[in-house]
C-alpha positions in Angstrom: 136.3 69.9 100.7 133.8 72.2 102.4 132.4 74.2 100.2 133.0 78.2 100.3 131.0 80.2 102.8 128.2 82.5 101.4 128.6 86.4 101.1 127.1 87.8 103.7 124.3 89.7 102.9 124.0 93.6 104.0 122.2 93.7 107.4 119.0 96.0 107.0 119.5 97.3 110.3 122.1 99.6 108.9 118.9 102.3 108.6 117.7 101.4 112.4 119.9 104.9 113.4 117.9 106.9 110.7 114.8 105.5 111.7 115.8 106.4 115.3 116.8 110.2 115.0 113.8 110.6 112.8 111.4 109.7 115.3 113.5 111.5 118.0 113.4 114.2 115.5 109.5 113.8 115.6 109.2 114.1 119.1 110.9 116.7 119.2 108.7 118.4 117.0 105.7 117.7 119.0 107.5 119.5 122.0 107.8 122.6 119.6 104.0 122.0 118.4 104.4 122.3 114.9 100.8 120.6 114.0 99.4 124.0 115.0 101.8 126.3 112.6 103.3 123.7 110.1 99.7 122.4 109.5 101.5 119.1 107.3 101.2 115.4 109.6 104.3 114.0 109.4 105.0 109.8 110.2 108.1 108.1 111.9 110.0 107.3 108.9 108.8 110.4 106.5 112.2 111.8 105.6 114.1 108.2 106.4 112.5 106.5 103.4 111.9 107.7 99.8 108.5 108.6 98.9 106.3 107.5 95.9 106.3 111.3 95.1 109.9 112.8 95.5 109.6 116.4 95.0 106.6 116.5 97.1 109.1 115.4 99.8 112.1 117.4 98.8 109.2 120.2 99.3 107.8 119.3 102.8 111.6 118.7 103.7 112.5 122.4 102.4 109.4 123.6 104.2 110.4 121.9 107.7 113.5 123.8 107.8 111.8 127.2 106.5 109.6 126.8 110.3 112.8 125.9 112.1 114.6 128.0 111.1 112.1 131.1 111.3 111.5 129.5 115.1 115.4 129.8 115.9 115.8 133.3 114.8 112.7 134.7 115.2 112.5 136.2 111.7 110.6 134.9 108.7 112.6 137.0 106.4 115.6 135.5 107.7 115.5 132.3 105.2 113.6 132.4 102.2 113.4 130.3 99.6 112.0 131.7 96.0 109.6 129.1 94.3 111.1 129.8 91.0 114.6 128.3 92.6 116.0 124.9 91.7 116.7 122.1 93.9 120.7 123.3 93.1 119.8 127.1 94.6 117.8 125.7 97.2 120.3 123.2 98.6 123.2 126.3 99.2 120.9 128.5 100.7 119.8 125.8 102.9 124.2 125.1 103.3 124.5 129.1 104.0 121.9 129.5 106.4 123.0 126.4 108.5 126.5 127.5 108.6 125.5 130.7 109.8 123.4 128.6 112.7 127.1 126.8 113.7 126.2 123.2 111.8 129.3 121.3 110.7 128.5 119.1 107.5 130.4 116.0 106.7 128.4 115.3 103.7 128.3 116.6 100.3 125.2 118.8 99.7 123.6 116.7 97.0 122.4 113.9 99.6 119.8 116.9 100.6 118.8 117.1 97.3 117.0 113.4 97.5 114.9 114.6 101.0 115.8 111.3 102.5 118.6 110.1 104.4 120.9 110.1 107.2 122.1 113.8 106.0 118.3 115.1 106.1 117.5 113.2 109.1 120.7 115.0 110.7 120.0 118.8 109.5 116.0 118.1 110.9 117.6 117.2 114.3 120.4 119.9 114.6 117.2 122.1 113.9 114.7 120.9 116.0 117.4 121.1 118.8 118.2 124.6 118.0 114.2 125.5 118.1 114.1 123.7 121.3 116.8 126.1 122.7 115.4 128.9 122.0 112.5 128.4 123.2 114.1 127.4 126.5 112.4 123.7 126.7 113.6 121.8 129.1 113.5 117.9 129.1 112.0 116.9 133.0 111.7 113.8 134.4 108.7 111.4 133.7 106.6 110.9 136.2 105.2 107.2 136.5 102.0 106.2 137.7 102.3 104.2 140.7 100.7 101.1 140.6 98.2 100.2 142.8 98.1 96.0 144.1 94.8 94.8 144.3 93.3 94.1 148.0 93.8 89.8 149.0 90.2 88.6 148.4 89.2 85.5 151.0 88.4 82.9 149.0 84.9 81.8 149.2 84.0 78.1 150.4 81.2 78.0 147.6 84.3 78.8 144.9 86.5 76.2 146.3 83.4 73.6 146.2 83.0 74.9 142.7 87.0 73.9 141.5 86.5 70.9 143.5 84.0 70.2 141.0 85.6 70.7 137.9 88.7 69.5 138.9 86.7 66.0 139.5 85.3 66.5 136.0 88.5 67.0 134.5 90.0 64.1 136.0 86.7 61.5 135.0 87.2 63.0 131.2 91.2 62.0 131.0 90.1 58.5 132.5 87.7 58.2 129.8 90.1 59.3 127.2 93.0 57.1 128.6 90.2 54.9 128.5 89.7 54.6 124.9 93.3 55.7 123.6 95.1 52.8 121.3 97.7 50.4 122.7 99.8 51.5 120.2 100.1 54.6 121.1 100.7 54.5 124.7 104.0 51.9 123.3 105.1 54.8 121.5 105.2 57.3 124.3 106.8 55.0 126.2 109.5 53.6 123.8 113.1 54.5 124.0 113.4 56.7 120.9 111.5 59.3 123.1 113.1 59.8 125.8 116.7 59.1 124.2 119.4 62.5 123.9 118.9 64.4 121.3 122.2 64.8 118.8 122.2 67.4 115.7 124.0 65.6 112.4 124.3 69.7 111.5 128.3 70.7 111.3 129.1 73.1 113.2 131.1 75.2 110.7 128.2 75.4 108.6 126.0 76.3 111.2 127.9 79.2 112.4 128.4 80.6 108.7 124.5 80.4 108.4 124.0 82.4 111.7 126.2 85.1 110.3 124.2 84.8 107.3 121.2 85.1 108.9 121.9 86.7 112.2 121.5 90.5 111.3 117.8 89.7 109.2 117.0 88.2 113.0 117.8 91.4 114.7 115.4 94.2 116.3 115.8 97.3 117.7 114.5 97.3 121.0 114.5 101.4 121.5 112.1 101.7 118.9 109.4 99.6 120.2 106.7 101.3 122.0 107.0 105.1 120.8 104.7 105.1 118.2 101.6 103.7 120.8 103.0 106.4 122.9 102.7 109.3 120.6 99.2 108.1 119.7 97.9 108.4 123.5 99.5 111.6 123.8 98.0 113.1 120.7 94.3 111.4 122.3 95.1 112.9 125.9 95.9 116.2 124.1 92.7 115.9 121.9 90.9 114.9 124.5 91.6 118.2 126.8 91.2 120.3 124.4 87.5 119.1 123.7 87.2 119.0 127.1 88.3 122.7 127.6 86.2 124.0 124.1 82.9 121.7 124.7 81.0 123.8 126.8 81.9 126.9 125.3 81.0 125.4 121.8 77.8 124.0 123.7 76.8 127.4 124.7 77.2 129.0 121.0 75.4 126.3 119.8 72.8 126.6 121.6 72.7 130.4 121.2 72.4 129.7 117.2 70.0 127.4 117.3 67.7 129.8 119.3 68.9 132.1 117.0 67.8 130.2 114.3 64.5 128.5 115.4 63.0 132.3 115.8 64.2 133.5 112.6 62.8 130.6 111.4 59.1 131.1 113.6 59.7 134.8 112.1 59.9 133.8 108.5 56.8 131.3 108.9 54.5 134.0 110.0 55.8 136.8 107.6 55.2 134.1 104.7 51.7 133.2 106.1 50.7 137.0 106.0 52.1 137.8 102.8 50.4 134.6 101.4 47.2 136.1 103.2 47.8 139.9 102.1 48.9 139.3 98.7 45.8 136.0 97.9 43.9 138.7 94.8 47.6 139.5 93.5 48.7 136.0 93.3 45.4 135.1 91.6 45.7 137.8 89.3 49.6 136.5 88.3 47.8 133.4 88.0 45.5 134.0 85.5 48.0 136.4 83.7 50.5 133.9 83.9 47.9 131.2 81.7 46.9 133.9 79.6 50.3 134.5 78.8 51.3 130.8 78.1 48.1 131.3 75.7 49.3 133.9 73.8 52.7 132.4 73.7 51.4 129.3 71.7 49.5 131.2 69.6 52.5 133.2 68.7 54.9 130.1 68.4 52.2 129.1 65.9 52.1 132.5 63.8 55.4 132.0 63.7 55.3 128.6 61.9 52.9 129.8 59.6 55.1 133.0 58.7 59.0 130.3 58.3 56.3 128.3 56.2 55.4 131.3 54.2 58.5 133.0 54.0 60.1 129.8 52.2 57.1 129.9 50.1 57.6 133.6 48.9 61.2 132.4 48.4 60.8 129.8 45.7 58.2 132.1 44.4 60.8 134.8 44.3 63.4 132.8 42.9 61.1 131.3 40.0 59.9 135.3 38.9 63.3 136.3 38.5 63.8 133.1 35.5 60.8 134.7 34.4 62.1 137.9 34.1 65.4 137.0 33.0 63.5 134.4 29.7 61.2 137.3 28.8 64.1 140.3 29.0 66.7 137.9 26.6 63.2 137.5 24.1 62.5 141.1 24.2 65.8 142.7 24.1 66.2 139.7 21.0 62.9 141.5 19.2 64.3 145.1 19.2 67.1 144.1 18.2 67.9 145.8 14.4 71.5 144.1 14.5 70.7 141.5 11.9 68.9 143.9 9.7 71.8 145.5 9.1 73.7 142.1 8.7 71.4 141.3 6.2 71.9 144.2 4.3 75.3 144.2 4.4 75.1 140.4 3.5 72.9 141.2 0.2 75.2 144.2 -0.7 77.9 141.8 -1.2 76.4 139.7 -2.9 75.3 141.9 -5.7 78.8 143.0 -6.2 79.6 139.2 -6.4 77.3 138.7 -8.8 78.8 141.8 -10.8 82.0 140.3 -10.5 80.6 137.6 -11.7 78.9 139.0 -14.2 82.0 140.5 -15.8 84.1 137.6 -15.8 81.5 135.9 -17.6 81.4 138.6 -20.2 85.4 138.2 -20.2 85.4 134.3 -20.5 82.7 134.8 -23.6 84.8 137.7 -25.0 88.0 135.3 -25.1 85.8 132.5 -26.2 84.5 134.0 -29.3 87.8 135.6 -30.2 89.3 132.3 -30.2 86.9 130.3 -31.9 87.1 133.4 -34.9 91.3 133.2 -34.9 90.2 129.5 -35.1 87.6 129.9 -38.4 90.3 132.4 -39.8 92.6 129.8 -39.9 90.8 127.2 -41.8 90.3 129.6 -44.5 94.1 130.1 -44.7 94.8 127.0 -45.0 92.3 126.1 -47.7 93.2 128.9 -49.8 97.2 128.0 -49.6 95.4 124.5 -51.1 94.3 125.8 -54.0 97.4 127.8 -54.6 99.4 124.5 -54.5 96.6 122.9 -57.1 97.2 126.2 -59.3 101.1 125.8 -59.4 100.9 122.4 -60.1 98.1 122.9 -62.9 100.8 125.6 -64.7 103.9 123.4 -64.3 102.1 120.8 -66.5 
C-alpha cells in the first residue's frame, strides 16, 4: 500500500501579480515625477507587503491617494482628509472620491485599511493611470542602442608562438600528473560501473507527488527580473543630468561667494588691527580696572564671610539675652508681688478664728466635765445619807 500523498503547499507565487502591479505603479509614479512633489521614496514592494509600522504605511497610502487625485482633478480641495478622522471615515471618503472617478471595486472597503495587498495596489494602479491620462502622457517605443561589433584583429606571430608554448607546457604538466597517478584510480576510471546506463530506483508516482508539492516553490517570475536595476540606472542618469546642468551655475555662485567671503575676512582683519592699535590705551586701562575689580571682589567676599560669622554670633547672643531677660522678669515680678502677704494675713485671721472656736469648745467641755463631777459628788452624798437613815430605822425597831 502506498502512503497518501502530502498536501500541496500554497504557492508563494500568489503574490507575484501584486508585486508586478506594484512595480508598474512605481514606474508610472516615476513618469509622473512624484519624487519632486510627494517627497516620500517608495520601494517596489512598499504596498505589496505589510510594513513593520502599519499606521505609517496607512498614512503613506492616504497621502499618495490625495496626491494622485489632486493631480487628476487639478484641484487640491477636491479630496481632503482631516487628521482627526479615524481609518473607517478616511476609507469611506476615499471610496466616494474613487466612485466619482468611475472606479469599479470588487472588494470590501475594509481591505483598504490594511494599506497593503491587491486591493490597495489596484487602487494605486487605477489612480496612476488616470493621472498619466490627465497629464496626456504617452508611452513611446523604446530606443535601443546599436551594438557595434569589434573589428577582427589579425593574429600576431608572437602571440601564436606564445600560445604554442603555453600548450606545450600544459601537455607536459598533464603528462607529469598521469605519471604519478595511482593505478587503482586508473582501474576505477575504466571500470564497467562508470560506463553503464544509470537507472533510477525512485517510484515515478512518488516523484510526481513530490514535484507537485515542491514545483510551485521553484517557479520564478521572469517579468520582475531586471526592473530594479533599470530604475536605479534611470535615477543615476537623471541625477547626472541634473548635476551637469546645475554644476556650472553652482560653481560660479560658489566662486562669487568665496570671493565675497575672502574680501569680508580681509576687511575684518584690517578693522581688527585698527581697533587694537587705536584702543590699546583703553584696553590697558580696562585690564588694570579689571584687576582692581577682582581684588575688590575678593575683599568683598572676605567681608561677607566675616559679616555672616558675626551675624551668627549676634543671633546666639540675642538668644542668650532673651533667656536672661525672661528669668529676670520672672524674679522681679515675684519680688514686687504682695499677694503672698495678703494670703498670709488671711491665713492668720483664719487661724485666730479657729483658735477662738477651739477655746470656746474647750470651755464648753470643761463646764460639762465640772457639772458631771459635781453631780457625781452629790449622788455619793445622797447615797451615804440614805444608808444612815436605814440604820436609824433599824435601831428604832429594835
